[in-house]
MARKE-576647 format. One record per residue (C-alpha): z, y, x; residue in one letter; chain; residue number from 1. Coordinates in steps of 0.2 Angstrom, whole numbers. Layout:
[[Z,Y,X],'a','A',NUM]
...
***
This chain:
[[1245,1415,-165],'m','A',1]
[[1231,1411,-152],'g','A',2]
[[1221,1395,-151],'q','A',3]
[[1233,1389,-135],'d','A',4]
[[1249,1392,-145],'q','A',5]
[[1243,1383,-160],'t','A',6]
[[1240,1371,-149],'k','A',7]
[[1258,1367,-141],'q','A',8]
[[1264,1369,-161],'q','A',9]
[[1258,1357,-166],'i','A',10]
[[1259,1346,-150],'e','A',11]
[[1276,1349,-153],'k','A',12]
[[1280,1346,-171],'g','A',13]
[[1267,1328,-169],'l','A',14]
[[1283,1323,-157],'h','A',15]
[[1296,1328,-166],'l','A',16]
[[1287,1318,-182],'y','A',17]
[[1286,1302,-171],'q','A',18]
[[1303,1303,-167],'s','A',19]
[[1309,1302,-184],'n','A',20]
[[1313,1320,-185],'q','A',21]
[[1302,1323,-198],'t','A',22]
[[1311,1338,-210],'e','A',23]
[[1310,1349,-193],'k','A',24]
[[1293,1345,-188],'a','A',25]
[[1288,1351,-206],'l','A',26]
[[1295,1366,-201],'q','A',27]
[[1285,1368,-185],'v','A',28]
[[1271,1364,-194],'w','A',29]
[[1276,1375,-209],'m','A',30]
[[1277,1390,-196],'r','A',31]
[[1260,1387,-190],'v','A',32]
[[1251,1387,-205],'l','A',33]
[[1257,1406,-209],'e','A',34]
[[1259,1410,-192],'k','A',35]
[[1237,1404,-185],'s','A',36]
[[1223,1416,-185],'a','A',37]
[[1213,1401,-177],'d','A',38]
[[1205,1393,-192],'p','A',39]
[[1203,1375,-182],'a','A',40]
[[1222,1375,-178],'g','A',41]
[[1228,1378,-196],'r','A',42]
[[1215,1363,-201],'f','A',43]
[[1222,1350,-190],'r','A',44]
[[1241,1360,-196],'v','A',45]
[[1235,1352,-212],'l','A',46]
[[1230,1336,-208],'g','A',47]
[[1249,1333,-201],'c','A',48]
[[1255,1338,-215],'l','A',49]
[[1245,1330,-227],'i','A',50]
[[1249,1313,-217],'t','A',51]
[[1266,1316,-218],'a','A',52]
[[1269,1321,-236],'h','A',53]
[[1257,1304,-241],'a','A',54]
[[1271,1292,-230],'e','A',55]
[[1286,1301,-238],'m','A',56]
[[1278,1298,-255],'g','A',57]
[[1277,1318,-259],'r','A',58]
[[1261,1314,-269],'y','A',59]
[[1259,1332,-277],'k','A',60]
[[1262,1341,-260],'d','A',61]
[[1248,1332,-251],'m','A',62]
[[1236,1337,-265],'l','A',63]
[[1241,1352,-265],'k','A',64]
[[1238,1356,-246],'f','A',65]
[[1221,1344,-247],'a','A',66]
[[1217,1358,-259],'v','A',67]
[[1220,1372,-244],'v','A',68]
[[1212,1360,-233],'q','A',69]
[[1195,1363,-241],'i','A',70]
[[1194,1381,-243],'d','A',71]
[[1199,1381,-223],'t','A',72]
[[1185,1370,-219],'a','A',73]
[[1172,1379,-230],'r','A',74]
[[1177,1393,-219],'e','A',75]
[[1173,1383,-201],'l','A',76]
[[1158,1379,-212],'e','A',77]
[[1157,1364,-200],'d','A',78]
[[1151,1347,-212],'p','A',79]
[[1163,1335,-201],'d','A',80]
[[1178,1346,-208],'y','A',81]
[[1171,1346,-226],'l','A',82]
[[1171,1326,-226],'t','A',83]
[[1186,1325,-220],'e','A',84]
[[1193,1337,-230],'s','A',85]
[[1187,1329,-244],'y','A',86]
[[1192,1312,-240],'l','A',87]
[[1209,1319,-240],'n','A',88]
[[1205,1324,-255],'l','A',89]
[[1200,1307,-261],'a','A',90]
[[1216,1299,-255],'r','A',91]
[[1228,1311,-263],'s','A',92]
[[1219,1306,-280],'n','A',93]
[[1222,1289,-275],'e','A',94]
[[1243,1292,-271],'k','A',95]
[[1242,1298,-287],'l','A',96]
[[1235,1284,-297],'c','A',97]
[[1218,1298,-303],'e','A',98]
[[1206,1283,-301],'f','A',99]
[[1190,1292,-306],'q','A',100]
[[1192,1306,-296],'k','A',101]
[[1196,1296,-281],'t','A',102]
[[1180,1288,-284],'i','A',103]
[[1171,1304,-288],'s','A',104]
[[1177,1314,-270],'y','A',105]
[[1173,1296,-259],'c','A',106]
[[1154,1300,-265],'k','A',107]
[[1155,1318,-260],'t','A',108]
[[1160,1312,-243],'c','A',109]
[[1146,1297,-244],'l','A',110]
[[1134,1311,-249],'n','A',111]
[[1137,1323,-235],'m','A',112]
[[1128,1315,-219],'q','A',113]
[[1137,1326,-206],'g','A',114]
[[1136,1320,-188],'t','A',115]
[[1146,1304,-180],'a','A',116]
[[1161,1311,-184],'v','A',117]
[[1158,1309,-204],'s','A',118]
[[1150,1292,-200],'l','A',119]
[[1167,1287,-192],'q','A',120]
[[1175,1292,-208],'l','A',121]
[[1165,1281,-219],'n','A',122]
[[1176,1266,-215],'g','A',123]
[[1191,1277,-223],'q','A',124]
[[1183,1283,-238],'v','A',125]
[[1177,1266,-243],'s','A',126]
[[1193,1257,-243],'l','A',127]
[[1200,1273,-252],'s','A',128]
[[1185,1270,-266],'m','A',129]
[[1189,1252,-268],'g','A',130]
[[1208,1254,-270],'n','A',131]
[[1202,1265,-284],'a','A',132]
[[1192,1252,-292],'f','A',133]
[[1204,1241,-289],'l','A',134]
[[1216,1251,-299],'g','A',135]
[[1203,1249,-313],'l','A',136]
[[1202,1234,-310],'s','A',137]
[[1183,1235,-308],'t','A',138]
[[1186,1218,-295],'f','A',139]
[[1167,1218,-289],'q','A',140]
[[1166,1235,-284],'k','A',141]
[[1181,1233,-277],'a','A',142]
[[1176,1220,-266],'l','A',143]
[[1159,1228,-259],'e','A',144]
[[1170,1246,-254],'c','A',145]
[[1183,1234,-242],'f','A',146]
[[1167,1223,-239],'e','A',147]
[[1157,1237,-232],'k','A',148]
[[1175,1248,-225],'a','A',149]
[[1179,1230,-214],'l','A',150]
[[1160,1231,-207],'r','A',151]
[[1163,1249,-204],'y','A',152]
[[1178,1244,-193],'a','A',153]
[[1170,1229,-184],'h','A',154]
[[1154,1240,-180],'n','A',155]
[[1167,1254,-172],'n','A',156]
[[1181,1244,-165],'d','A',157]
[[1191,1250,-176],'d','A',158]
[[1207,1239,-177],'k','A',159]
[[1218,1251,-187],'m','A',160]
[[1206,1251,-201],'l','A',161]
[[1203,1232,-201],'e','A',162]
[[1220,1232,-204],'c','A',163]
[[1223,1244,-217],'r','A',164]
[[1209,1234,-225],'v','A',165]
[[1216,1217,-223],'c','A',166]
[[1229,1222,-233],'c','A',167]
[[1222,1228,-248],'s','A',168]
[[1212,1214,-248],'l','A',169]
[[1227,1203,-247],'g','A',170]
[[1232,1214,-263],'n','A',171]
[[1215,1210,-269],'f','A',172]
[[1216,1190,-271],'y','A',173]
[[1236,1192,-277],'a','A',174]
[[1228,1201,-291],'q','A',175]
[[1213,1187,-294],'i','A',176]
[[1226,1174,-291],'k','A',177]
[[1219,1166,-273],'d','A',178]
[[1234,1166,-266],'y','A',179]
[[1229,1157,-249],'e','A',180]
[[1216,1171,-245],'k','A',181]
[[1232,1183,-252],'a','A',182]
[[1241,1177,-237],'l','A',183]
[[1226,1174,-225],'f','A',184]
[[1221,1194,-224],'f','A',185]
[[1239,1200,-221],'p','A',186]
[[1242,1187,-210],'c','A',187]
[[1225,1191,-202],'k','A',188]
[[1234,1211,-204],'a','A',189]
[[1248,1207,-192],'a','A',190]
[[1241,1198,-179],'e','A',191]
[[1231,1214,-176],'l','A',192]
[[1245,1222,-176],'v','A',193]
[[1254,1211,-165],'n','A',194]
[[1238,1210,-155],'d','A',195]
[[1235,1229,-151],'y','A',196]
[[1247,1238,-163],'g','A',197]
[[1259,1243,-147],'k','A',198]
[[1254,1262,-149],'g','A',199]
[[1254,1262,-168],'w','A',200]
[[1265,1268,-183],'s','A',201]
[[1277,1253,-185],'l','A',202]
[[1268,1257,-206],'k','A',203]
[[1257,1248,-201],'y','A',204]
[[1269,1231,-196],'r','A',205]
[[1280,1235,-210],'a','A',206]
[[1264,1236,-222],'m','A',207]
[[1256,1217,-218],'s','A',208]
[[1275,1211,-219],'q','A',209]
[[1276,1217,-235],'y','A',210]
[[1258,1211,-242],'h','A',211]
[[1263,1194,-234],'m','A',212]
[[1280,1195,-243],'a','A',213]
[[1270,1198,-261],'v','A',214]
[[1258,1181,-256],'a','A',215]
[[1274,1170,-251],'y','A',216]
[[1281,1172,-268],'r','A',217]
[[1267,1171,-278],'k','A',218]
[[1266,1153,-268],'l','A',219]
[[1283,1149,-271],'g','A',220]
[[1289,1152,-252],'r','A',221]
[[1303,1161,-259],'l','A',222]
[[1312,1160,-240],'a','A',223]
[[1298,1165,-231],'d','A',224]
[[1295,1180,-245],'a','A',225]
[[1314,1185,-241],'m','A',226]
[[1310,1187,-225],'d','A',227]
[[1294,1196,-221],'c','A',228]
[[1301,1208,-235],'c','A',229]
[[1318,1210,-224],'e','A',230]
[[1307,1215,-210],'e','A',231]
[[1295,1228,-222],'s','A',232]
[[1313,1234,-229],'m','A',233]
[[1320,1239,-215],'k','A',234]
[[1305,1249,-203],'i','A',235]
[[1304,1258,-223],'a','A',236]
[[1323,1263,-221],'l','A',237]
[[1321,1271,-205],'q','A',238]
[[1306,1279,-205],'h','A',239]
[[1311,1287,-225],'g','A',240]
[[1294,1279,-229],'d','A',241]
[[1300,1281,-248],'r','A',242]
[[1282,1273,-256],'p','A',243]
[[1284,1257,-247],'l','A',244]
[[1304,1255,-252],'q','A',245]
[[1301,1255,-268],'a','A',246]
[[1287,1240,-266],'l','A',247]
[[1300,1231,-257],'c','A',248]
[[1312,1234,-273],'l','A',249]
[[1301,1227,-283],'l','A',250]
[[1295,1212,-272],'c','A',251]
[[1315,1209,-268],'f','A',252]
[[1317,1209,-288],'a','A',253]
[[1301,1196,-291],'d','A',254]
[[1307,1183,-280],'i','A',255]
[[1326,1185,-289],'h','A',256]
[[1316,1181,-305],'r','A',257]
[[1306,1168,-297],'s','A',258]
[[1324,1160,-293],'r','A',259]
[[1329,1165,-313],'k','A',260]
[[1345,1175,-307],'d','A',261]
[[1342,1190,-317],'v','A',262]
[[1357,1198,-315],'q','A',263]
[[1353,1200,-297],'t','A',264]
[[1334,1207,-303],'a','A',265]
[[1337,1221,-314],'f','A',266]
[[1345,1231,-302],'p','A',267]
[[1332,1228,-290],'r','A',268]
[[1318,1234,-305],'y','A',269]
[[1328,1250,-308],'d','A',270]
[[1330,1254,-291],'s','A',271]
[[1312,1251,-287],'s','A',272]
[[1305,1261,-308],'m','A',273]
[[1317,1277,-300],'s','A',274]
[[1308,1280,-284],'i','A',275]
[[1291,1274,-292],'m','A',276]
[[1295,1289,-303],'t','A',277]
[[1300,1302,-293],'e','A',278]
[[1283,1299,-282],'i','A',279]
[[1270,1297,-298],'g','A',280]
[[1264,1278,-292],'n','A',281]
[[1260,1274,-310],'r','A',282]
[[1251,1258,-304],'l','A',283]
[[1268,1254,-298],'g','A',284]
[[1278,1258,-313],'l','A',285]
[[1267,1244,-323],'i','A',286]
[[1272,1232,-309],'q','A',287]
[[1290,1235,-313],'v','A',288]
[[1288,1234,-330],'l','A',289]
[[1279,1217,-331],'l','A',290]
[[1295,1210,-320],'g','A',291]
[[1308,1220,-332],'v','A',292]
[[1298,1210,-348],'t','A',293]
[[1298,1194,-340],'k','A',294]
[[1319,1194,-335],'c','A',295]
[[1321,1199,-354],'w','A',296]
[[1310,1184,-358],'m','A',297]
[[1320,1174,-347],'i','A',298]
[[1336,1179,-356],'q','A',299]
[[1324,1178,-373],'r','A',300]
[[1329,1196,-379],'e','A',301]
[[1310,1200,-385],'l','A',302]
[[1313,1214,-394],'d','A',303]
[[1318,1221,-377],'k','A',304]
[[1305,1210,-367],'a','A',305]
[[1294,1221,-382],'l','A',306]
[[1300,1240,-380],'e','A',307]
[[1296,1236,-359],'s','A',308]
[[1279,1232,-363],'i','A',309]
[[1275,1247,-375],'e','A',310]
[[1279,1257,-360],'k','A',311]
[[1272,1249,-348],'a','A',312]
[[1255,1249,-362],'q','A',313]
[[1257,1267,-363],'e','A',314]
[[1253,1267,-342],'l','A',315]
[[1240,1256,-341],'a','A',316]
[[1229,1263,-353],'e','A',317]
[[1232,1280,-350],'g','A',318]
[[1227,1274,-330],'l','A',319]
[[1211,1260,-336],'g','A',320]
[[1221,1247,-328],'n','A',321]
[[1212,1233,-336],'k','A',322]
[[1220,1220,-329],'l','A',323]
[[1239,1227,-333],'g','A',324]
[[1233,1227,-351],'l','A',325]
[[1227,1210,-351],'l','A',326]
[[1244,1203,-343],'k','A',327]
[[1253,1212,-356],'l','A',328]
[[1242,1204,-370],'h','A',329]
[[1246,1188,-362],'c','A',330]
[[1266,1192,-363],'l','A',331]
[[1264,1198,-381],'c','A',332]
[[1254,1182,-386],'e','A',333]
[[1270,1171,-380],'r','A',334]
[[1282,1182,-388],'i','A',335]
[[1273,1183,-405],'y','A',336]
[[1270,1165,-404],'r','A',337]
[[1288,1163,-400],'a','A',338]
[[1293,1173,-418],'k','A',339]
[[1280,1163,-428],'g','A',340]
[[1271,1180,-431],'q','A',341]
[[1255,1173,-431],'q','A',342]
[[1243,1189,-437],'r','A',343]
[[1251,1199,-422],'e','A',344]
[[1248,1183,-411],'l','A',345]
[[1228,1183,-414],'r','A',346]
[[1230,1200,-413],'d','A',347]
[[1234,1199,-394],'h','A',348]
[[1223,1183,-392],'v','A',349]
[[1208,1194,-398],'v','A',350]
[[1215,1206,-387],'k','A',351]
[[1216,1195,-372],'f','A',352]
[[1199,1189,-371],'h','A',353]
[[1190,1208,-374],'e','A',354]
[[1199,1212,-357],'c','A',355]
[[1194,1194,-348],'v','A',356]
[[1173,1200,-355],'e','A',357]
[[1177,1219,-348],'e','A',358]
[[1182,1213,-330],'m','A',359]
[[1168,1201,-330],'e','A',360]
[[1184,1188,-324],'l','A',361]
[[1173,1171,-323],'y','A',362]
[[1169,1159,-316],'c','A',363]
[[1148,1161,-315],'g','A',364]
[[1147,1142,-308],'m','A',365]
[[1160,1132,-324],'c','A',366]
[[1159,1147,-336],'g','A',367]
[[1180,1146,-334],'e','A',368]
[[1190,1161,-333],'s','A',369]
[[1197,1168,-314],'i','A',370]
[[1213,1172,-313],'g','A',371]
[[1222,1164,-326],'e','A',372]
[[1228,1152,-313],'k','A',373]
[[1229,1150,-293],'n','A',374]
[[1213,1145,-287],'n','A',375]
[[1204,1149,-272],'q','A',376]
[[1187,1158,-275],'l','A',377]
[[1171,1162,-266],'q','A',378]
[[1162,1178,-264],'a','A',379]
[[1144,1177,-266],'l','A',380]
[[1134,1193,-255],'p','A',381]
[[1133,1201,-270],'c','A',382]
[[1152,1200,-272],'s','A',383]
[[1152,1191,-287],'h','A',384]
[[1164,1176,-284],'f','A',385]
[[1167,1160,-292],'f','A',386]
[[1179,1145,-290],'h','A',387]
[[1176,1136,-271],'l','A',388]
[[1180,1118,-282],'k','A',389]
***
């Protein structure tokens, strides 16, 4: 298959993919991969396969194609191709929650001084790196990376990147409990979609709605949360976006739990858990197990709550997710207090404070810990943050 034919087949695949005929598109692209003798065409088709598998939540396949793409980039001996393939490798590892590997591949990208194309990718590299630091609960470094990604987006007038960074910042502030900012950033992302997103994939709209739903729930605006989550879920189902379906199911479950409707929450958690397990989103599984634990606590089933905590703790330790561990120690503290088991209670109080120290989650001004309750925060240019009050 020559260069022109390769190009035509790639376009054919893209057309099928955009009209939601994903499996047919994959068949076309796989044929190109088998038959094309054009390395640049093969590189491009691998990029299509990586994106498609990412959106379907087939992260292990995504990683497999990213590794093949690196070999193709080396064959082409072009720094821009190499940077792009390392970014895809970083993103595959990010999706599989291999955060240390993600950071390492992102650093490789930033050290490759290619041409203008590579520089345009730096924003995406910073975003991926920020997401990885957030997964490890290294908040200061995560914020530094997100701010850097936002600067690249503004300098290159890249509205899509800006939209994605705003969603990540929404997630960031939701985790450290500044719920006003957790809502502000996804609302900004939704505005970008409305103003510039006519030709964009609907996933950008779905993504911003999901992050708005999370913030609304945390703020106790449950009807608004439900509306946004339904909108996001509708798009996720239309597009076969399994990762987003799992997140929406988790959000629905959390909304029902906030309403103390545990019976409706449990099956949603179960559905979310089975997709998270299938796609390998271990960070998502920790969130699901935290929700399930709180449901058992509402029902005063403390031993069942401790079983869920044990599973979540194993995952959080494996990932190095310090915030997950902190939340689990906090829940254990409440359970052992209710059971009157003083020794276990003290043990978890100590571990809780160790986590706060490790994450440097305290205000430089008032010395109180950050992320215990909803508080407005202000970040300094050095990415340290403090209570606005």
